[in-house]
C-alpha positions as CSV (number, residue, x, y, z in Angstrom):
1,M,126.9,186.6,218.2
2,M,126.0,182.9,218.1
3,N,128.0,180.7,215.9
4,R,126.7,179.7,212.5
5,R,126.9,175.5,213.1
6,A,125.5,176.5,217.0
7,F,122.1,177.3,216.2
8,I,122.0,174.3,213.1
9,G,121.0,172.0,216.2
10,T,118.3,174.4,217.3
11,L,116.7,174.6,213.9
12,A,116.4,170.4,213.2
13,G,115.3,170.5,216.4
14,G,113.2,173.1,217.0
15,L,112.4,176.2,214.5
16,L,112.0,174.9,211.8
17,A,110.8,170.9,212.7
18,V,106.9,171.4,212.0
19,P,105.2,168.2,212.3
20,L,104.0,166.8,208.3
21,A,100.6,166.4,209.5
22,A,100.3,170.0,210.7
23,G,97.7,171.5,208.5
24,A,97.5,175.4,206.7
25,Q,96.1,177.7,208.9
26,Q,93.5,179.7,208.1
27,P,91.2,177.4,206.3
28,G,89.4,178.8,202.7
29,R,91.7,180.7,202.4
30,V,94.5,180.3,199.5
31,W,98.1,182.0,199.3
32,R,99.9,183.3,197.0
33,I,103.6,182.4,196.3
34,G,105.7,183.3,193.1
35,L,108.3,180.8,192.7
36,F,111.7,182.5,190.6
37,H,114.5,180.9,189.2
38,V,117.2,182.8,186.8
39,G,119.1,180.3,184.0
40,T,116.5,178.8,181.6
41,D,118.8,175.4,181.1
42,H,117.7,173.6,184.2
43,V,114.9,174.5,187.2
44,P,116.8,173.7,190.4
45,P,116.0,170.1,191.4
46,S,114.4,171.1,194.9
47,L,110.8,172.8,193.1
48,D,109.5,169.2,193.6
49,P,110.8,168.1,197.1
50,L,109.5,171.7,197.9
51,K,106.2,171.3,196.3
52,D,105.9,168.1,197.6
53,T,106.3,168.8,201.2
54,L,104.1,171.6,201.2
55,K,101.6,169.8,200.2
56,A,102.1,167.2,203.0
57,L,101.9,170.5,205.3
58,G,98.2,170.4,204.3
59,Y,98.8,173.3,201.0
60,E,97.7,172.2,198.1
61,D,97.7,173.4,194.7
62,G,94.9,174.2,193.0
63,K,92.6,174.4,197.0
64,N,94.8,175.8,199.3
65,L,97.6,177.4,197.7
66,R,98.0,178.8,194.5
67,L,101.9,178.4,193.2
68,D,103.2,180.7,190.1
69,W,106.3,179.9,189.0
70,R,108.9,180.7,187.0
71,N,111.5,180.2,185.2
72,V,114.5,183.2,183.1
73,P,117.1,183.7,181.4
74,D,118.4,186.0,182.5
75,E,118.8,188.8,185.7
76,A,116.8,191.3,184.0
77,A,113.9,189.1,183.3
78,A,113.9,188.8,187.2
79,N,114.1,191.5,188.3
80,G,110.9,192.0,185.7
81,T,109.3,188.8,187.4
82,A,110.2,190.3,190.6
83,L,108.0,193.3,190.3
84,E,105.1,191.1,188.8
85,F,105.0,189.3,191.6
86,V,104.9,192.4,194.5
87,R,101.8,193.9,191.6
88,D,99.9,190.9,192.0
89,R,100.6,191.0,195.5
90,V,101.7,187.5,196.2
91,D,101.9,186.1,199.9
92,L,105.1,184.1,199.7
93,I,108.2,184.8,197.6
94,V,110.8,182.0,197.2
95,A,113.6,183.0,195.3
96,F,116.2,180.0,194.1
97,E,120.3,181.3,193.8
98,D,121.5,185.0,193.5
99,E,119.8,186.5,190.6
100,A,116.8,185.7,191.6
101,A,117.0,187.0,194.7
102,R,119.0,190.1,195.0
103,A,116.4,190.9,191.8
104,A,113.2,189.6,195.0
105,K,115.4,192.1,197.8
106,T,115.3,195.3,195.5
107,A,111.4,194.6,194.5
108,T,110.5,194.1,198.2
109,A,111.1,194.9,201.5
110,K,107.3,193.8,202.9
111,I,106.8,190.9,201.4
112,P,108.3,187.5,202.9
113,I,111.3,186.0,200.8
114,V,112.6,182.7,201.0
115,F,115.6,182.2,199.1
116,V,116.6,178.6,198.7
117,H,120.7,177.9,197.3
118,V,122.6,181.5,197.6
119,T,125.8,182.1,198.1
120,D,126.8,183.9,200.7
121,P,123.4,186.2,202.4
122,V,125.5,188.3,204.0
123,A,128.1,189.5,201.8
124,Q,125.1,189.7,199.6
125,G,123.9,192.0,201.8
126,F,120.6,189.8,201.6
127,V,120.4,189.0,206.2
128,N,122.1,191.4,208.6
129,S,124.0,188.0,209.9
130,F,123.2,184.6,210.4
131,S,121.3,184.2,213.4
132,H,119.4,187.2,213.5
133,P,118.5,187.8,209.2
134,G,116.6,191.1,210.2
135,G,114.6,192.0,207.3
136,N,112.3,190.0,204.5
137,L,114.7,187.4,203.9
138,T,115.4,184.7,205.3
139,G,116.1,181.3,204.2
140,P,118.5,177.8,203.6
141,F,122.2,178.1,201.9
142,G,125.1,175.8,201.8
143,V,127.7,176.9,198.8
144,L,130.2,178.8,201.0
145,E,133.9,178.6,200.7
146,L,133.1,176.1,198.5
147,P,135.2,177.2,195.5
148,A,138.6,176.2,197.2
149,K,137.1,172.9,198.2
150,Q,136.8,172.0,194.4
151,I,139.8,173.0,193.5
152,E,141.7,170.8,196.4
153,L,139.6,167.9,194.7
154,F,140.3,168.3,191.2
155,K,143.9,167.7,191.7
156,E,142.7,164.9,193.7
157,L,140.4,163.6,191.3
158,V,143.6,164.8,188.3
159,P,147.1,164.2,188.9
160,R,148.3,165.6,186.2
161,L,146.1,169.1,186.6
162,R,148.8,172.1,186.3
163,H,146.7,174.4,184.3
164,V,143.3,175.5,185.2
165,L,141.5,177.7,182.3
166,V,139.0,179.6,185.4
167,L,135.5,181.3,184.1
168,S,134.1,184.2,185.5
169,D,131.2,186.9,185.0
170,P,133.3,190.5,185.3
171,E,129.3,191.3,186.1
172,D,128.5,188.5,189.6
173,P,129.3,189.8,192.6
174,V,130.6,186.7,194.1
175,S,133.1,186.2,190.9
176,R,135.5,188.0,192.9
177,R,135.3,186.5,196.3
178,W,135.2,182.6,194.3
179,L,138.8,184.5,192.1
180,S,140.4,185.6,195.1
181,E,139.8,182.3,196.9
182,V,140.1,179.9,193.8
183,R,144.1,181.8,193.3
184,T,144.5,181.1,197.4
185,A,143.6,177.4,196.8
186,G,146.0,177.5,193.6
187,A,148.8,178.5,194.6
188,T,148.9,176.1,198.0
189,L,149.1,173.7,195.2
190,K,151.6,174.7,192.2
191,L,148.3,175.1,190.1
192,S,148.6,177.9,187.3
193,F,144.9,179.5,186.1
194,V,143.9,181.0,182.2
195,E,141.7,183.4,183.3
196,R,138.4,184.0,181.0
197,E,135.3,186.8,181.1
198,A,132.9,185.5,180.0
199,T,129.4,187.1,180.1
200,D,127.5,185.4,177.6
201,Q,127.3,182.6,175.3
202,A,128.7,184.3,172.5
203,S,132.1,185.5,174.2
204,I,131.9,182.1,176.7
205,E,133.0,180.3,173.1
206,R,134.8,182.5,172.2
207,A,137.0,181.1,176.2
208,F,137.3,177.9,174.8
209,H,138.6,179.2,170.6
210,S,141.0,180.9,172.2
211,I,143.1,177.8,174.0
212,N,145.1,176.3,172.5
213,P,144.7,172.7,172.8
214,G,147.0,171.0,175.9
215,A,147.4,174.5,176.8
216,V,144.7,173.3,179.9
217,D,143.6,170.3,181.4
218,G,140.8,171.8,182.9
219,V,138.2,173.7,183.7
220,F,136.4,175.7,186.1
221,I,133.6,177.8,186.6
222,A,134.3,181.1,189.2
223,S,131.4,182.3,189.1
224,W,127.6,182.0,190.4
225,T,125.4,183.2,187.3
226,L,128.0,180.9,185.1
227,L,127.0,178.1,186.5
228,T,122.9,178.7,186.9
229,Q,122.9,180.2,183.3
230,F,126.2,178.5,181.6
231,Q,126.7,175.3,182.8
232,G,124.3,173.2,180.3
233,L,126.3,174.8,177.9
234,I,130.3,175.3,179.1
235,L,129.6,170.7,179.6
236,R,128.8,170.6,176.3
237,L,132.0,172.5,174.7
238,C,134.1,170.8,178.2
239,T,132.9,167.4,176.2
240,E,134.0,168.7,172.7
241,H,137.5,169.6,174.3
242,G,138.5,166.7,175.7
243,L,138.4,168.4,179.5
244,P,137.0,167.1,183.3
245,L,134.5,169.7,183.8
246,A,134.4,170.4,188.0
247,T,131.3,171.4,189.4
248,H,128.3,172.2,192.2
249,R,125.7,169.2,191.5
250,K,125.4,166.1,191.2
251,E,123.0,166.7,188.2
252,R,125.5,167.7,185.9
253,V,127.7,164.9,187.0
254,E,124.9,162.2,185.5
255,Q,125.3,164.5,181.9
256,G,129.5,164.3,181.9
257,A,130.6,165.9,184.4
258,L,133.8,164.3,186.4
259,F,132.8,165.2,189.7
260,S,130.5,167.3,191.8
261,Y,131.1,168.4,195.3
262,G,128.6,170.7,197.5
263,V,125.0,170.2,199.0
264,S,122.4,167.5,198.1
265,Y,119.7,170.4,196.6
266,A,117.1,168.5,196.1
267,S,117.6,168.0,200.5
268,V,117.3,171.8,200.8
269,G,113.6,171.7,199.5
270,P,111.3,170.7,202.5
271,I,113.6,172.5,204.3
272,A,113.5,176.1,202.9
273,A,109.2,174.5,202.9
274,K,110.0,174.7,206.7
275,Y,111.1,178.5,206.2
276,V,107.6,179.4,203.7
277,D,104.8,177.2,206.2
278,K,106.7,178.8,210.0
279,I,106.0,182.6,207.4
280,L,102.7,181.7,206.3
281,K,101.5,180.1,209.7
282,G,102.8,184.0,211.3
283,A,106.9,183.9,211.8
284,N,108.5,186.7,211.1
285,P,111.2,186.0,208.8
286,A,113.5,188.8,210.7
287,D,113.9,186.6,213.3
288,L,113.9,182.8,210.8
289,P,117.8,182.1,211.0
290,V,119.2,180.8,208.4
291,E,121.1,177.5,208.2
292,E,123.7,177.3,207.0
293,M,123.9,173.0,204.8
294,S,126.3,171.3,206.9
295,R,125.8,168.2,204.6
296,F,128.1,167.8,201.6
297,E,128.2,165.3,199.2
298,L,130.6,164.4,196.1
299,V,129.8,163.2,193.0
300,I,132.4,161.4,190.5
301,N,131.5,160.2,187.2
302,L,134.0,156.9,186.2
303,K,132.2,156.8,183.4
304,T,133.6,160.4,182.2
305,A,136.6,159.9,184.0
306,K,138.4,156.2,181.5
307,A,137.3,158.4,178.3
308,L,138.9,160.7,179.9
309,G,141.9,158.5,179.9
310,L,142.0,159.4,183.9
311,T,142.7,156.9,186.4
312,I,140.4,158.1,189.7
313,P,142.3,157.1,193.0
314,P,140.6,154.6,195.5
315,S,140.1,156.5,198.2
316,L,138.8,159.4,196.4
317,L,136.2,156.6,195.0
318,Q,135.8,155.0,198.8
319,R,135.4,158.8,199.8
320,A,132.3,159.5,197.0
321,D,128.9,159.2,198.4
322,Q,128.1,157.9,194.6
323,V,130.0,157.0,191.9
324,I,128.3,156.6,188.0
325,E,129.6,153.7,185.9
């Protein structure tokens, strides 16, 4: 079997390398695409770049393209939205993140689905393998193995870090795997975790209120659903309690989280658009390999660090892709 990273160069140089001047096929046809995401406190940073790239590829919303964008509050709403897309007979579905991808996969085995920002598409059952997806889903992803690396960086950024509040959603299929990675990394770093389960705003607030002042030195989110649906709330609670928060995308660091480590979410949009283009031109999702994003970025909020009384090691500041002051 081909190694996941071995075919990335092939993707970049061949399969997905579509000239921007190439126009959409079938003049006169209006393509219908349903796009959706779970988490109403934000819009995926990749959405606008995806739209811009589609336009550059010859698909113009209102002319030969009709985009139906939905930002829904939870997975139940995502299930309903996916069924609506199927009833509307859209030509393609773009599903941002795990919950939307699960909903789309459950709703249809025929309509092509391009997923964006999912965790591990094989473990989630979205595809059979990276090189041969085998069904009606494919797309780019880049969040595999993040939790352990984020915990390591957390310890480097906060040398005094000893006790960490770890939030997880027991209903999230990703939580068990991420908790295992976090616990393994924590044991190596001699960290102790105060673990709390949470599924909604009330349970998240209870988790914070259950912690005595000074009992933890930072907060880590070990569930994808909590990251996508409640990270704004968690960031606000961290700020109120004077606790640093580790996260996965720089937009939250710009809002006050201590640091992020993950792919550049905006940069994934153009890649997803090229999947869409290939499929609308006749490619079968089953034959389009999943592209693993191999470049990750570290973003540090120095203003937040100073407010928390933290001194970031110079070596980390030099390694950072962006420092917010």
